[in-house]
Backbone and ligand atoms as CSV (ligand in chain L), in Angstrom:
chain,resi,resn,atom,element,x,y,z
A,1,MET,N,N,-10.909,-14.575,10.704
A,1,MET,CA,C,-9.792,-13.735,10.302
A,1,MET,C,C,-10.292,-12.387,9.791
A,2,ALA,N,N,-10.990,-12.397,8.652
A,2,ALA,CA,C,-11.414,-11.133,8.064
A,2,ALA,C,C,-12.732,-10.676,8.668
A,3,GLN,N,N,-12.677,-10.190,9.882
A,3,GLN,CA,C,-13.905,-9.776,10.534
A,3,GLN,C,C,-14.289,-8.360,10.106
A,4,ASP,N,N,-15.384,-8.273,9.353
A,4,ASP,CA,C,-15.913,-6.999,8.891
A,4,ASP,C,C,-14.875,-6.154,8.167
A,5,ARG,N,N,-13.971,-6.803,7.509
A,5,ARG,CA,C,-12.980,-6.030,6.764
A,5,ARG,C,C,-13.442,-5.886,5.328
A,6,PRO,N,N,-13.811,-4.674,4.923
A,6,PRO,CA,C,-14.272,-4.483,3.547
A,6,PRO,C,C,-13.127,-4.647,2.559
A,7,ASP,N,N,-13.473,-4.982,1.343
A,7,ASP,CA,C,-12.458,-5.058,0.290
A,7,ASP,C,C,-11.850,-3.683,0.060
A,8,ILE,N,N,-10.634,-3.685,-0.397
A,8,ILE,CA,C,-10.004,-2.428,-0.787
A,8,ILE,C,C,-10.700,-1.954,-2.063
A,9,PRO,N,N,-11.199,-0.712,-2.071
A,9,PRO,CA,C,-11.900,-0.209,-3.261
A,9,PRO,C,C,-11.036,-0.365,-4.511
A,10,THR,N,N,-11.680,-0.734,-5.612
A,10,THR,CA,C,-10.950,-1.024,-6.851
A,10,THR,C,C,-10.078,0.145,-7.301
A,11,ALA,N,N,-10.609,1.351,-7.221
A,11,ALA,CA,C,-9.844,2.519,-7.686
A,11,ALA,C,C,-8.602,2.734,-6.821
A,12,LEU,N,N,-8.753,2.524,-5.526
A,12,LEU,CA,C,-7.616,2.687,-4.621
A,12,LEU,C,C,-6.579,1.597,-4.887
A,13,LYS,N,N,-7.072,0.378,-5.057
A,13,LYS,CA,C,-6.187,-0.750,-5.350
A,13,LYS,C,C,-5.374,-0.466,-6.613
A,14,ARG,N,N,-6.063,0.011,-7.637
A,14,ARG,CA,C,-5.401,0.299,-8.897
A,14,ARG,C,C,-4.330,1.374,-8.707
A,15,THR,N,N,-4.652,2.398,-7.938
A,15,THR,CA,C,-3.698,3.487,-7.726
A,15,THR,C,C,-2.443,2.994,-7.021
A,16,ILE,N,N,-2.620,2.128,-6.051
A,16,ILE,CA,C,-1.470,1.579,-5.321
A,16,ILE,C,C,-0.616,0.724,-6.261
A,17,LEU,N,N,-1.275,-0.052,-7.097
A,17,LEU,CA,C,-0.546,-0.901,-8.045
A,17,LEU,C,C,0.200,-0.059,-9.078
A,18,VAL,N,N,-0.458,0.959,-9.575
A,18,VAL,CA,C,0.176,1.831,-10.563
A,18,VAL,C,C,1.356,2.563,-9.916
A,19,GLU,N,N,1.167,2.991,-8.682
A,19,GLU,CA,C,2.244,3.688,-7.967
A,19,GLU,C,C,3.526,2.850,-7.985
A,20,ALA,N,N,3.364,1.556,-7.824
A,20,ALA,CA,C,4.527,0.661,-7.761
A,20,ALA,C,C,4.832,0.026,-9.119
A,21,GLY,N,N,4.140,0.469,-10.167
A,21,GLY,CA,C,4.363,-0.112,-11.488
A,21,GLY,C,C,3.955,-1.571,-11.562
A,22,HIS,N,N,2.958,-1.945,-10.752
A,22,HIS,CA,C,2.495,-3.335,-10.687
A,22,HIS,C,C,3.634,-4.303,-10.365
A,23,ARG,N,N,4.596,-3.804,-9.588
A,23,ARG,CA,C,5.694,-4.669,-9.148
A,23,ARG,C,C,5.920,-4.444,-7.664
A,24,CYS,N,N,6.660,-5.365,-7.077
A,24,CYS,CA,C,6.995,-5.237,-5.660
A,24,CYS,C,C,7.677,-3.885,-5.416
A,25,ALA,N,N,7.259,-3.205,-4.342
A,25,ALA,CA,C,7.756,-1.853,-4.067
A,25,ALA,C,C,9.174,-1.835,-3.499
A,26,ILE,N,N,9.718,-3.001,-3.160
A,26,ILE,CA,C,11.100,-3.056,-2.686
A,26,ILE,C,C,12.007,-2.908,-3.917
A,27,PRO,N,N,12.794,-1.832,-3.971
A,27,PRO,CA,C,13.517,-1.510,-5.216
A,27,PRO,C,C,14.416,-2.627,-5.726
A,28,THR,N,N,15.012,-3.390,-4.829
A,28,THR,CA,C,15.913,-4.451,-5.269
A,28,THR,C,C,15.180,-5.729,-5.625
A,29,CYS,N,N,13.882,-5.738,-5.418
A,29,CYS,CA,C,13.090,-6.943,-5.683
A,29,CYS,C,C,12.319,-6.780,-6.994
A,30,ARG,N,N,11.302,-5.925,-6.937
A,30,ARG,CA,C,10.511,-5.601,-8.135
A,30,ARG,C,C,9.882,-6.837,-8.791
A,31,GLN,N,N,9.623,-7.862,-7.998
A,31,GLN,CA,C,9.034,-9.087,-8.538
A,31,GLN,C,C,7.528,-8.935,-8.714
A,32,THR,N,N,6.978,-9.865,-9.470
A,32,THR,CA,C,5.541,-10.055,-9.562
A,32,THR,C,C,5.266,-11.515,-9.192
A,33,PRO,N,N,4.064,-11.863,-8.846
A,33,PRO,CA,C,2.885,-10.993,-8.699
A,33,PRO,C,C,2.983,-10.145,-7.436
A,34,VAL,N,N,2.074,-9.214,-7.292
A,34,VAL,CA,C,2.069,-8.372,-6.100
A,34,VAL,C,C,0.750,-8.475,-5.346
A,35,GLU,N,N,0.852,-8.220,-4.057
A,35,GLU,CA,C,-0.304,-8.162,-3.176
A,35,GLU,C,C,-0.276,-6.781,-2.527
A,36,LEU,N,N,-1.410,-6.370,-1.986
A,36,LEU,CA,C,-1.410,-5.101,-1.266
A,36,LEU,C,C,-1.239,-5.377,0.221
A,37,ALA,N,N,-0.297,-4.661,0.806
A,37,ALA,CA,C,-0.044,-4.823,2.245
A,37,ALA,C,C,-0.389,-3.531,2.973
A,38,HIS,N,N,-0.936,-3.666,4.184
A,38,HIS,CA,C,-1.187,-2.511,5.041
A,38,HIS,C,C,0.087,-2.235,5.834
A,39,ILE,N,N,0.583,-1.018,5.767
A,39,ILE,CA,C,1.831,-0.692,6.458
A,39,ILE,C,C,1.592,-0.697,7.968
A,40,THR,N,N,0.569,0.008,8.412
A,40,THR,CA,C,0.080,-0.164,9.784
A,40,THR,C,C,-1.047,-1.182,9.690
A,41,PRO,N,N,-1.032,-2.206,10.534
A,41,PRO,CA,C,-2.006,-3.295,10.378
A,41,PRO,C,C,-3.454,-2.815,10.325
A,42,TRP,N,N,-4.211,-3.487,9.482
A,42,TRP,CA,C,-5.640,-3.197,9.372
A,42,TRP,C,C,-6.306,-3.228,10.751
A,43,SER,N,N,-5.929,-4.155,11.565
A,43,SER,CA,C,-6.575,-4.310,12.869
A,43,SER,C,C,-6.416,-3.061,13.732
A,44,LYS,N,N,-5.384,-2.265,13.447
A,44,LYS,CA,C,-5.183,-1.044,14.237
A,44,LYS,C,C,-5.946,0.147,13.691
A,45,ILE,N,N,-5.974,0.298,12.373
A,45,ILE,CA,C,-6.582,1.534,11.858
A,45,ILE,C,C,-7.940,1.310,11.206
A,46,LYS,N,N,-8.239,0.056,10.831
A,46,LYS,CA,C,-9.554,-0.285,10.269
A,46,LYS,C,C,-9.947,0.647,9.131
A,47,GLU,N,N,-9.000,0.923,8.274
A,47,GLU,CA,C,-9.265,1.822,7.165
A,47,GLU,C,C,-8.289,1.484,6.043
A,48,HIS,N,N,-8.792,1.560,4.824
A,48,HIS,CA,C,-7.900,1.400,3.677
A,48,HIS,C,C,-7.545,2.798,3.174
A,49,THR,N,N,-6.315,3.190,3.302
A,49,THR,CA,C,-5.928,4.516,2.820
A,49,THR,C,C,-4.732,4.404,1.890
A,50,PHE,N,N,-4.616,5.397,1.023
A,50,PHE,CA,C,-3.507,5.431,0.085
A,50,PHE,C,C,-2.161,5.392,0.817
A,51,ASP,N,N,-2.044,6.182,1.845
A,51,ASP,CA,C,-0.758,6.291,2.545
A,51,ASP,C,C,-0.361,5.009,3.248
A,52,ASN,N,N,-1.344,4.190,3.568
A,52,ASN,CA,C,-1.052,3.010,4.379
A,52,ASN,C,C,-0.985,1.727,3.570
A,53,LEU,N,N,-1.104,1.827,2.270
A,53,LEU,CA,C,-1.069,0.619,1.446
A,53,LEU,C,C,0.158,0.630,0.536
A,54,ILE,N,N,0.731,-0.549,0.341
A,54,ILE,CA,C,1.906,-0.665,-0.508
A,54,ILE,C,C,1.840,-2.006,-1.235
A,55,ALA,N,N,2.340,-2.025,-2.463
A,55,ALA,CA,C,2.351,-3.265,-3.249
A,55,ALA,C,C,3.622,-4.052,-2.930
A,56,LEU,N,N,3.436,-5.306,-2.546
A,56,LEU,CA,C,4.575,-6.177,-2.241
A,56,LEU,C,C,4.371,-7.531,-2.895
A,57,CYS,N,N,5.473,-8.177,-3.242
A,57,CYS,CA,C,5.367,-9.557,-3.718
A,57,CYS,C,C,5.078,-10.442,-2.498
A,58,PRO,N,N,4.594,-11.664,-2.720
A,58,PRO,CA,C,4.250,-12.530,-1.588
A,58,PRO,C,C,5.428,-12.756,-0.631
A,59,THR,N,N,6.634,-12.843,-1.179
A,59,THR,CA,C,7.813,-13.074,-0.330
A,59,THR,C,C,8.022,-11.923,0.652
A,60,TYR,N,N,7.985,-10.700,0.116
A,60,TYR,CA,C,8.215,-9.545,0.991
A,60,TYR,C,C,7.017,-9.266,1.884
A,61,HIS,N,N,5.846,-9.589,1.406
A,61,HIS,CA,C,4.661,-9.435,2.253
A,61,HIS,C,C,4.800,-10.335,3.487
A,62,THR,N,N,5.223,-11.555,3.251
A,62,THR,CA,C,5.422,-12.497,4.359
A,62,THR,C,C,6.531,-12.011,5.293
A,63,ARG,N,N,7.627,-11.546,4.708
A,63,ARG,CA,C,8.739,-11.049,5.541
A,63,ARG,C,C,8.281,-9.868,6.388
A,64,PHE,N,N,7.450,-9.001,5.799
A,64,PHE,CA,C,6.950,-7.843,6.527
A,64,PHE,C,C,6.024,-8.306,7.663
A,65,ASP,N,N,5.148,-9.252,7.370
A,65,ASP,CA,C,4.237,-9.771,8.387
A,65,ASP,C,C,4.996,-10.417,9.546
A,66,ARG,N,N,6.169,-10.959,9.257
A,66,ARG,CA,C,6.983,-11.601,10.302
A,66,ARG,C,C,7.923,-10.623,11.005
A,67,ASP,N,N,7.778,-9.340,10.693
A,67,ASP,CA,C,8.653,-8.307,11.267
A,67,ASP,C,C,10.107,-8.462,10.850
A,68,ASP,N,N,10.309,-9.131,9.754
A,68,ASP,CA,C,11.628,-9.232,9.173
A,68,ASP,C,C,12.038,-7.860,8.620
A,69,ILE,N,N,11.026,-7.088,8.258
A,69,ILE,CA,C,11.210,-5.719,7.787
A,69,ILE,C,C,10.341,-4.869,8.707
A,70,ASP,N,N,10.935,-3.864,9.337
A,70,ASP,CA,C,10.098,-3.107,10.274
A,70,ASP,C,C,9.272,-2.032,9.567
A,71,ARG,N,N,8.343,-1.473,10.318
A,71,ARG,CA,C,7.367,-0.553,9.739
A,71,ARG,C,C,8.030,0.722,9.208
A,72,LYS,N,N,9.050,1.192,9.926
A,72,LYS,CA,C,9.713,2.425,9.477
A,72,LYS,C,C,10.414,2.201,8.142
A,73,SER,N,N,10.997,1.038,7.967
A,73,SER,CA,C,11.623,0.725,6.683
A,73,SER,C,C,10.569,0.716,5.588
A,74,MET,N,N,9.427,0.106,5.901
A,74,MET,CA,C,8.375,0.009,4.896
A,74,MET,C,C,7.855,1.401,4.526
A,75,LEU,N,N,7.788,2.279,5.518
A,75,LEU,CA,C,7.367,3.651,5.238
A,75,LEU,C,C,8.373,4.343,4.330
A,76,GLN,N,N,9.652,4.012,4.503
A,76,GLN,CA,C,10.668,4.602,3.625
A,76,GLN,C,C,10.501,4.100,2.195
A,77,TYR,N,N,10.190,2.804,2.063
A,77,TYR,CA,C,9.950,2.271,0.720
A,77,TYR,C,C,8.748,2.966,0.088
A,78,LYS,N,N,7.743,3.195,0.909
A,78,LYS,CA,C,6.556,3.890,0.417
A,78,LYS,C,C,6.919,5.314,-0.027
A,79,GLN,N,N,7.726,5.986,0.780
A,79,GLN,CA,C,8.131,7.347,0.424
A,79,GLN,C,C,8.977,7.356,-0.840
A,80,ASN,N,N,9.806,6.339,-0.986
A,80,ASN,CA,C,10.611,6.216,-2.207
A,80,ASN,C,C,9.727,6.234,-3.439
A,81,LEU,N,N,8.625,5.498,-3.360
A,81,LEU,CA,C,7.711,5.430,-4.501
A,81,LEU,C,C,7.166,6.811,-4.826
A,82,GLU,N,N,6.821,7.538,-3.770
A,82,GLU,CA,C,6.245,8.863,-3.999
A,82,GLU,C,C,7.266,9.792,-4.625
A,83,VAL,N,N,8.517,9.677,-4.177
A,83,VAL,CA,C,9.569,10.521,-4.740
A,83,VAL,C,C,9.819,10.138,-6.192
A,84,LEU,N,N,9.891,8.835,-6.434
A,84,LEU,CA,C,10.132,8.350,-7.790
A,84,LEU,C,C,9.044,8.811,-8.748
A,85,ASN,N,N,7.827,8.722,-8.274
A,85,ASN,CA,C,6.710,9.059,-9.147
A,85,ASN,C,C,6.504,10.563,-9.263
A,86,GLY,N,N,6.521,11.215,-8.123
A,86,GLY,CA,C,6.215,12.630,-8.087
A,86,GLY,C,C,4.920,12.933,-8.799
A,87,ARG,N,N,4.026,11.983,-8.737
A,87,ARG,CA,C,2.884,11.977,-9.643
A,87,ARG,C,C,1.624,12.469,-8.954
A,88,TYR,N,N,1.553,12.273,-7.679
A,88,TYR,CA,C,0.311,12.595,-6.994
A,88,TYR,C,C,0.395,13.950,-6.319
A,89,THR,N,N,-0.461,14.810,-6.730
A,89,THR,CA,C,-0.530,16.102,-6.068
A,89,THR,C,C,-1.282,15.921,-4.761
A,90,ASP,N,N,-1.170,16.907,-3.902
A,90,ASP,CA,C,-1.881,16.848,-2.623
A,90,ASP,C,C,-3.375,16.690,-2.835
A,91,VAL,N,N,-3.892,17.394,-3.846
A,91,VAL,CA,C,-5.331,17.335,-4.100
A,91,VAL,C,C,-5.734,15.916,-4.485
A,92,GLU,N,N,-4.952,15.310,-5.375
A,92,GLU,CA,C,-5.274,13.944,-5.796
A,92,GLU,C,C,-5.231,12.981,-4.620
A,93,ARG,N,N,-4.247,13.182,-3.769
A,93,ARG,CA,C,-4.126,12.300,-2.613
A,93,ARG,C,C,-5.317,12.464,-1.678
A,94,GLN,N,N,-5.757,13.722,-1.522
A,94,GLN,CA,C,-6.927,13.956,-0.677
A,94,GLN,C,C,-8.157,13.275,-1.266
A,95,VAL,N,N,-8.300,13.377,-2.576
A,95,VAL,CA,C,-9.444,12.757,-3.242
A,95,VAL,C,C,-9.420,11.246,-3.019
A,96,LEU,N,N,-8.244,10.670,-3.161
A,96,LEU,CA,C,-8.127,9.233,-2.968
A,96,LEU,C,C,-8.508,8.830,-1.549
A,97,LYS,N,N,-8.077,9.634,-0.605
A,97,LYS,CA,C,-8.370,9.314,0.801
A,97,LYS,C,C,-9.868,9.385,1.066
A,98,VAL,N,N,-10.502,10.426,0.512
A,98,VAL,CA,C,-11.939,10.575,0.707
A,98,VAL,C,C,-12.674,9.426,0.025
A,99,TYR,N,N,-12.241,9.133,-1.174
A,99,TYR,CA,C,-12.849,8.060,-1.953
A,99,TYR,C,C,-12.764,6.737,-1.193
A,100,ALA,N,N,-11.591,6.488,-0.642
A,100,ALA,CA,C,-11.394,5.247,0.105
A,100,ALA,C,C,-12.298,5.208,1.325
A,101,ARG,N,N,-12.517,6.352,1.927
A,101,ARG,CA,C,-13.347,6.414,3.134
A,101,ARG,C,C,-14.807,6.137,2.799
A,102,ILE,N,N,-15.264,6.730,1.691
A,102,ILE,CA,C,-16.655,6.551,1.309
A,102,ILE,C,C,-16.921,5.092,0.931
A,103,LEU,N,N,-16.058,4.558,0.089
A,103,LEU,CA,C,-16.284,3.205,-0.412
A,103,LEU,C,C,-15.797,2.145,0.567
A,104,GLY,N,N,-14.834,2.530,1.366
A,104,GLY,CA,C,-14.226,1.533,2.256
A,104,GLY,C,C,-15.096,1.269,3.451
L,1,ZN,ZN,ZN,9.337,-8.352,-3.636
């Protein structure tokens, strides 16, 4: 299953969790515990990036994996988080991406 898939760097993982307030990123859910999900499958991009990771509870992670929730919807949920937070400047996001690339 996990063929040569490196762990998600701790700093990136933390940022994704903080972005979602350590809760499921689906606004009507907000359950814990949370897992990190790749919005575009790891097998396609082979990279851990800030833009492609989202915190989901196990229920929604499973629903997403089963295509119960499509990718465009998930991207909207991800964008919602960014709007809600308004916390990450472009520079910070670039740093995170570079950091993920080096460590990932
Ligand atoms: Zn959830």
